[in-house]
Biopython code that builds the backbone (N, CA, C, O; Angstrom):
import numpy as np
from Bio.PDB.StructureBuilder import StructureBuilder

atoms = [
    (1, "MET", "N", (-45.518, 81.669, 16.135)),
    (1, "MET", "CA", (-45.933, 80.292, 16.346)),
    (1, "MET", "C", (-47.066, 79.962, 15.383)),
    (1, "MET", "O", (-48.012, 80.734, 15.229)),
    (2, "GLU", "N", (-46.958, 78.827, 14.752)),
    (2, "GLU", "CA", (-47.951, 78.399, 13.779)),
    (2, "GLU", "C", (-49.195, 77.874, 14.489)),
    (2, "GLU", "O", (-49.098, 77.101, 15.442)),
    (3, "ASN", "N", (-50.355, 78.299, 14.018)),
    (3, "ASN", "CA", (-51.617, 77.847, 14.588)),
    (3, "ASN", "C", (-52.115, 76.667, 13.774)),
    (3, "ASN", "O", (-52.535, 76.839, 12.630)),
    (4, "ARG", "N", (-52.074, 75.468, 14.346)),
    (4, "ARG", "CA", (-52.478, 74.254, 13.654)),
    (4, "ARG", "C", (-53.742, 73.700, 14.268)),
    (4, "ARG", "O", (-53.996, 73.863, 15.461)),
    (5, "ASN", "N", (-54.525, 73.047, 13.443)),
    (5, "ASN", "CA", (-55.695, 72.347, 13.953)),
    (5, "ASN", "C", (-55.244, 71.055, 14.603)),
    (5, "ASN", "O", (-54.293, 70.417, 14.153)),
    (6, "ILE", "N", (-55.927, 70.683, 15.650)),
    (6, "ILE", "CA", (-55.611, 69.441, 16.347)),
    (6, "ILE", "C", (-56.598, 68.376, 15.900)),
    (6, "ILE", "O", (-57.798, 68.628, 15.790)),
    (7, "LEU", "N", (-56.077, 67.185, 15.647)),
    (7, "LEU", "CA", (-56.921, 66.068, 15.247)),
    (7, "LEU", "C", (-57.883, 65.707, 16.375)),
    (7, "LEU", "O", (-57.583, 65.926, 17.548)),
    (8, "SER", "N", (-59.029, 65.158, 16.019)),
    (8, "SER", "CA", (-59.965, 64.677, 17.032)),
    (8, "SER", "C", (-59.393, 63.420, 17.687)),
    (8, "SER", "O", (-58.538, 62.746, 17.113)),
    (9, "LEU", "N", (-59.863, 63.117, 18.873)),
    (9, "LEU", "CA", (-59.397, 61.903, 19.560)),
    (9, "LEU", "C", (-59.700, 60.660, 18.735)),
    (9, "LEU", "O", (-58.882, 59.742, 18.672)),
    (10, "ASN", "N", (-60.866, 60.626, 18.104)),
    (10, "ASN", "CA", (-61.209, 59.461, 17.287)),
    (10, "ASN", "C", (-60.233, 59.297, 16.134)),
    (10, "ASN", "O", (-59.812, 58.179, 15.838)),
    (11, "ARG", "N", (-59.867, 60.389, 15.480)),
    (11, "ARG", "CA", (-58.914, 60.327, 14.368)),
    (11, "ARG", "C", (-57.542, 59.911, 14.870)),
    (11, "ARG", "O", (-56.851, 59.138, 14.207)),
    (12, "MET", "N", (-57.137, 60.414, 16.034)),
    (12, "MET", "CA", (-55.853, 60.004, 16.611)),
    (12, "MET", "C", (-55.849, 58.506, 16.877)),
    (12, "MET", "O", (-54.869, 57.819, 16.592)),
    (13, "ARG", "N", (-56.944, 58.007, 17.421)),
    (13, "ARG", "CA", (-57.031, 56.565, 17.707)),
    (13, "ARG", "C", (-56.915, 55.752, 16.426)),
    (13, "ARG", "O", (-56.223, 54.734, 16.398)),
    (14, "GLU", "N", (-57.584, 56.191, 15.369)),
    (14, "GLU", "CA", (-57.494, 55.494, 14.084)),
    (14, "GLU", "C", (-56.054, 55.475, 13.580)),
    (14, "GLU", "O", (-55.562, 54.450, 13.110)),
    (15, "MET", "N", (-55.395, 56.608, 13.685)),
    (15, "MET", "CA", (-54.031, 56.724, 13.181)),
    (15, "MET", "C", (-53.021, 55.975, 14.045)),
    (15, "MET", "O", (-51.982, 55.538, 13.551)),
    (16, "LEU", "N", (-53.322, 55.827, 15.322)),
    (16, "LEU", "CA", (-52.427, 55.092, 16.223)),
    (16, "LEU", "C", (-52.566, 53.584, 16.073)),
    (16, "LEU", "O", (-51.653, 52.838, 16.425)),
    (17, "ALA", "N", (-53.695, 53.136, 15.558)),
    (17, "ALA", "CA", (-54.001, 51.704, 15.511)),
    (17, "ALA", "C", (-52.922, 50.886, 14.808)),
    (17, "ALA", "O", (-52.656, 49.752, 15.207)),
    (18, "ASP", "N", (-52.299, 51.436, 13.775)),
    (18, "ASP", "CA", (-51.295, 50.678, 13.029)),
    (18, "ASP", "C", (-49.866, 51.133, 13.310)),
    (18, "ASP", "O", (-48.953, 50.864, 12.531)),
    (19, "ARG", "N", (-49.689, 51.814, 14.415)),
    (19, "ARG", "CA", (-48.362, 52.321, 14.786)),
    (19, "ARG", "C", (-47.781, 51.538, 15.963)),
    (19, "ARG", "O", (-48.508, 50.961, 16.771)),
    (20, "ASN", "N", (-46.472, 51.537, 16.033)),
    (20, "ASN", "CA", (-45.763, 50.934, 17.151)),
    (20, "ASN", "C", (-45.776, 51.944, 18.304)),
    (20, "ASN", "O", (-45.172, 53.012, 18.214)),
    (21, "ILE", "N", (-46.471, 51.589, 19.382)),
    (21, "ILE", "CA", (-46.664, 52.513, 20.512)),
    (21, "ILE", "C", (-45.334, 52.919, 21.145)),
    (21, "ILE", "O", (-45.168, 54.068, 21.554)),
    (22, "SER", "N", (-44.399, 51.997, 21.227)),
    (22, "SER", "CA", (-43.087, 52.339, 21.802)),
    (22, "SER", "C", (-42.385, 53.401, 20.970)),
    (22, "SER", "O", (-41.767, 54.318, 21.509)),
    (23, "SER", "N", (-42.486, 53.269, 19.653)),
    (23, "SER", "CA", (-41.870, 54.244, 18.761)),
    (23, "SER", "C", (-42.560, 55.604, 18.871)),
    (23, "SER", "O", (-41.892, 56.637, 18.910)),
    (24, "VAL", "N", (-43.880, 55.605, 18.921)),
    (24, "VAL", "CA", (-44.620, 56.860, 19.074)),
    (24, "VAL", "C", (-44.239, 57.524, 20.391)),
    (24, "VAL", "O", (-44.028, 58.736, 20.446)),
    (25, "SER", "N", (-44.153, 56.723, 21.451)),
    (25, "SER", "CA", (-43.784, 57.242, 22.761)),
    (25, "SER", "C", (-42.395, 57.877, 22.727)),
    (25, "SER", "O", (-42.188, 58.977, 23.238)),
    (26, "ARG", "N", (-41.470, 57.181, 22.128)),
    (26, "ARG", "CA", (-40.090, 57.668, 22.040)),
    (26, "ARG", "C", (-40.025, 58.973, 21.249)),
    (26, "ARG", "O", (-39.297, 59.890, 21.628)),
    (27, "ASN", "N", (-40.774, 59.062, 20.162)),
    (27, "ASN", "CA", (-40.715, 60.234, 19.279)),
    (27, "ASN", "C", (-41.520, 61.428, 19.777)),
    (27, "ASN", "O", (-41.247, 62.560, 19.377)),
    (28, "THR", "N", (-42.502, 61.200, 20.636)),
    (28, "THR", "CA", (-43.338, 62.298, 21.124)),
    (28, "THR", "C", (-43.040, 62.684, 22.565)),
    (28, "THR", "O", (-43.383, 63.782, 23.002)),
    (29, "GLY", "N", (-42.396, 61.774, 23.308)),
    (29, "GLY", "CA", (-42.164, 62.023, 24.728)),
    (29, "GLY", "C", (-43.402, 61.759, 25.569)),
    (29, "GLY", "O", (-43.455, 62.132, 26.741)),
    (30, "ILE", "N", (-44.401, 61.114, 24.969)),
    (30, "ILE", "CA", (-45.626, 60.767, 25.692)),
    (30, "ILE", "C", (-45.486, 59.337, 26.202)),
    (30, "ILE", "O", (-45.149, 58.430, 25.442)),
    (31, "ASN", "N", (-45.741, 59.146, 27.469)),
    (31, "ASN", "CA", (-45.615, 57.846, 28.114)),
    (31, "ASN", "C", (-46.449, 56.790, 27.392)),
    (31, "ASN", "O", (-47.558, 57.072, 26.937)),
    (32, "ARG", "N", (-45.907, 55.561, 27.288)),
    (32, "ARG", "CA", (-46.629, 54.460, 26.631)),
    (32, "ARG", "C", (-47.970, 54.173, 27.293)),
    (32, "ARG", "O", (-48.950, 53.877, 26.611)),
    (33, "VAL", "N", (-48.015, 54.260, 28.613)),
    (33, "VAL", "CA", (-49.271, 54.014, 29.334)),
    (33, "VAL", "C", (-50.315, 55.052, 28.933)),
    (33, "VAL", "O", (-51.479, 54.720, 28.709)),
    (34, "THR", "N", (-49.894, 56.300, 28.846)),
    (34, "THR", "CA", (-50.812, 57.368, 28.432)),
    (34, "THR", "C", (-51.307, 57.124, 27.020)),
    (34, "THR", "O", (-52.498, 57.281, 26.751)),
    (35, "LEU", "N", (-50.415, 56.741, 26.109)),
    (35, "LEU", "CA", (-50.823, 56.444, 24.736)),
    (35, "LEU", "C", (-51.822, 55.295, 24.703)),
    (35, "LEU", "O", (-52.809, 55.347, 23.970)),
    (36, "SER", "N", (-51.569, 54.268, 25.488)),
    (36, "SER", "CA", (-52.486, 53.129, 25.558)),
    (36, "SER", "C", (-53.857, 53.568, 26.074)),
    (36, "SER", "O", (-54.888, 53.135, 25.559)),
    (37, "GLN", "N", (-53.863, 54.426, 27.088)),
    (37, "GLN", "CA", (-55.125, 54.926, 27.635)),
    (37, "GLN", "C", (-55.868, 55.778, 26.610)),
    (37, "GLN", "O", (-57.094, 55.712, 26.521)),
    (38, "ILE", "N", (-55.144, 56.565, 25.848)),
    (38, "ILE", "CA", (-55.774, 57.358, 24.786)),
    (38, "ILE", "C", (-56.410, 56.427, 23.764)),
    (38, "ILE", "O", (-57.548, 56.641, 23.345)),
    (39, "MET", "N", (-55.676, 55.395, 23.362)),
    (39, "MET", "CA", (-56.190, 54.442, 22.377)),
    (39, "MET", "C", (-57.431, 53.715, 22.877)),
    (39, "MET", "O", (-58.351, 53.441, 22.107)),
    (40, "ASN", "N", (-57.449, 53.405, 24.169)),
    (40, "ASN", "CA", (-58.565, 52.652, 24.747)),
    (40, "ASN", "C", (-59.701, 53.534, 25.236)),
    (40, "ASN", "O", (-60.735, 53.028, 25.671)),
    (41, "GLY", "N", (-59.523, 54.832, 25.172)),
    (41, "GLY", "CA", (-60.569, 55.752, 25.600)),
    (41, "GLY", "C", (-60.762, 55.815, 27.098)),
    (41, "GLY", "O", (-61.853, 56.136, 27.568)),
    (42, "THR", "N", (-59.717, 55.513, 27.859)),
    (42, "THR", "CA", (-59.832, 55.506, 29.317)),
    (42, "THR", "C", (-59.232, 56.740, 29.972)),
    (42, "THR", "O", (-59.092, 56.790, 31.194)),
    (43, "THR", "N", (-58.876, 57.738, 29.165)),
    (43, "THR", "CA", (-58.341, 58.974, 29.713)),
    (43, "THR", "C", (-58.768, 60.153, 28.847)),
    (43, "THR", "O", (-59.046, 59.996, 27.658)),
    (44, "ASP", "N", (-58.815, 61.301, 29.442)),
    (44, "ASP", "CA", (-59.014, 62.553, 28.724)),
    (44, "ASP", "C", (-57.670, 63.268, 28.744)),
    (44, "ASP", "O", (-57.317, 63.896, 29.743)),
    (45, "PRO", "N", (-56.914, 63.179, 27.642)),
    (45, "PRO", "CA", (-55.568, 63.754, 27.635)),
    (45, "PRO", "C", (-55.575, 65.270, 27.738)),
    (45, "PRO", "O", (-56.525, 65.939, 27.332)),
    (46, "LYS", "N", (-54.496, 65.790, 28.290)),
    (46, "LYS", "CA", (-54.301, 67.235, 28.363)),
    (46, "LYS", "C", (-54.191, 67.791, 26.947)),
    (46, "LYS", "O", (-53.832, 67.081, 26.007)),
    (47, "TYR", "N", (-54.509, 69.072, 26.820)),
    (47, "TYR", "CA", (-54.415, 69.735, 25.518)),
    (47, "TYR", "C", (-52.999, 69.622, 24.952)),
    (47, "TYR", "O", (-52.823, 69.366, 23.761)),
    (48, "SER", "N", (-52.000, 69.812, 25.800)),
    (48, "SER", "CA", (-50.610, 69.771, 25.329)),
    (48, "SER", "C", (-50.250, 68.377, 24.801)),
    (48, "SER", "O", (-49.489, 68.258, 23.840)),
    (49, "THR", "N", (-50.782, 67.343, 25.412)),
    (49, "THR", "CA", (-50.545, 65.974, 24.950)),
    (49, "THR", "C", (-51.214, 65.752, 23.606)),
    (49, "THR", "O", (-50.623, 65.167, 22.698)),
    (50, "MET", "N", (-52.445, 66.220, 23.480)),
    (50, "MET", "CA", (-53.165, 66.082, 22.214)),
    (50, "MET", "C", (-52.445, 66.840, 21.100)),
    (50, "MET", "O", (-52.363, 66.367, 19.966)),
    (51, "GLU", "N", (-51.930, 68.010, 21.434)),
    (51, "GLU", "CA", (-51.233, 68.820, 20.447)),
    (51, "GLU", "C", (-49.960, 68.125, 19.962)),
    (51, "GLU", "O", (-49.707, 68.060, 18.759)),
    (52, "ARG", "N", (-49.165, 67.608, 20.892)),
    (52, "ARG", "CA", (-47.931, 66.895, 20.519)),
    (52, "ARG", "C", (-48.232, 65.680, 19.659)),
    (52, "ARG", "O", (-47.587, 65.450, 18.635)),
    (53, "LEU", "N", (-49.229, 64.897, 20.092)),
    (53, "LEU", "CA", (-49.578, 63.682, 19.369)),
    (53, "LEU", "C", (-50.149, 64.014, 17.993)),
    (53, "LEU", "O", (-49.810, 63.361, 17.007)),
    (54, "SER", "N", (-50.995, 65.004, 17.923)),
    (54, "SER", "CA", (-51.579, 65.419, 16.658)),
    (54, "SER", "C", (-50.491, 65.871, 15.682)),
    (54, "SER", "O", (-50.494, 65.471, 14.517)),
    (55, "ASN", "N", (-49.580, 66.689, 16.149)),
    (55, "ASN", "CA", (-48.485, 67.164, 15.294)),
    (55, "ASN", "C", (-47.654, 66.003, 14.779)),
    (55, "ASN", "O", (-47.311, 65.959, 13.598)),
    (56, "TYR", "N", (-47.329, 65.069, 15.649)),
    (56, "TYR", "CA", (-46.543, 63.898, 15.252)),
    (56, "TYR", "C", (-47.284, 63.068, 14.208)),
    (56, "TYR", "O", (-46.712, 62.693, 13.184)),
    (57, "LEU", "N", (-48.552, 62.786, 14.470)),
    (57, "LEU", "CA", (-49.318, 61.938, 13.552)),
    (57, "LEU", "C", (-49.505, 62.618, 12.196)),
    (57, "LEU", "O", (-49.469, 61.949, 11.163)),
    (58, "GLU", "N", (-49.700, 63.912, 12.186)),
    (58, "GLU", "CA", (-49.850, 64.621, 10.918)),
    (58, "GLU", "C", (-48.544, 64.624, 10.125)),
    (58, "GLU", "O", (-48.565, 64.526, 8.898)),
    (59, "GLU", "N", (-47.423, 64.734, 10.809)),
    (59, "GLU", "CA", (-46.117, 64.708, 10.147)),
    (59, "GLU", "C", (-45.811, 63.331, 9.595)),
    (59, "GLU", "O", (-45.226, 63.204, 8.519)),
    (60, "LYS", "N", (-46.205, 62.296, 10.330)),
    (60, "LYS", "CA", (-45.869, 60.909, 9.963)),
    (60, "LYS", "C", (-46.967, 60.217, 9.175)),
    (60, "LYS", "O", (-46.841, 59.034, 8.859)),
    (61, "HIS", "N", (-48.042, 60.924, 8.849)),
    (61, "HIS", "CA", (-49.180, 60.306, 8.158)),
    (61, "HIS", "C", (-48.709, 59.552, 6.912)),
    (61, "HIS", "O", (-48.106, 60.124, 6.004)),
    (62, "GLY", "N", (-49.001, 58.273, 6.900)),
    (62, "GLY", "CA", (-48.641, 57.440, 5.757)),
    (62, "GLY", "C", (-47.215, 56.930, 5.758)),
    (62, "GLY", "O", (-46.846, 56.134, 4.894)),
    (63, "GLN", "N", (-46.418, 57.361, 6.694)),
    (63, "GLN", "CA", (-45.045, 56.906, 6.763)),
    (63, "GLN", "C", (-44.925, 55.780, 7.783)),
    (63, "GLN", "O", (-45.502, 55.879, 8.866)),
    (64, "PRO", "N", (-44.198, 54.721, 7.472)),
    (64, "PRO", "CA", (-44.037, 53.624, 8.434)),
    (64, "PRO", "C", (-43.186, 54.040, 9.617)),
    (64, "PRO", "O", (-42.370, 54.957, 9.524)),
    (65, "GLU", "N", (-43.387, 53.352, 10.730)),
    (65, "GLU", "CA", (-42.594, 53.603, 11.939)),
    (65, "GLU", "C", (-41.234, 52.994, 11.779)),
    (65, "GLU", "O", (-40.405, 53.089, 12.684)),
]
sb = StructureBuilder()
sb.init_structure("model")
sb.init_model(0)
sb.init_chain("A")
sb.init_seg("    ")
for serial, (resi, resn, name, xyz) in enumerate(atoms, 1):
    if name == "N":
        sb.init_residue(resn, " ", resi, " ")
    sb.init_atom(name, np.array(xyz, "f"), 0.0, 1.0, " ", f" {name:<3s}", serial, name[0])
structure = sb.get_structure()
């Protein structure tokens, strides 16, 4: 298993700002409500959620939804 660094919550929020939340939800399996809460800073996501989201955002960095 590859050991990857996980993006900070602030960096994830920056990267999510210009993304379609429904598309991110569909591609990561993370509920839209959870993604919205992460963006708004109203939740402390589980490590597994942060890992999935970080991996997705790093793979899609600079690519349109």
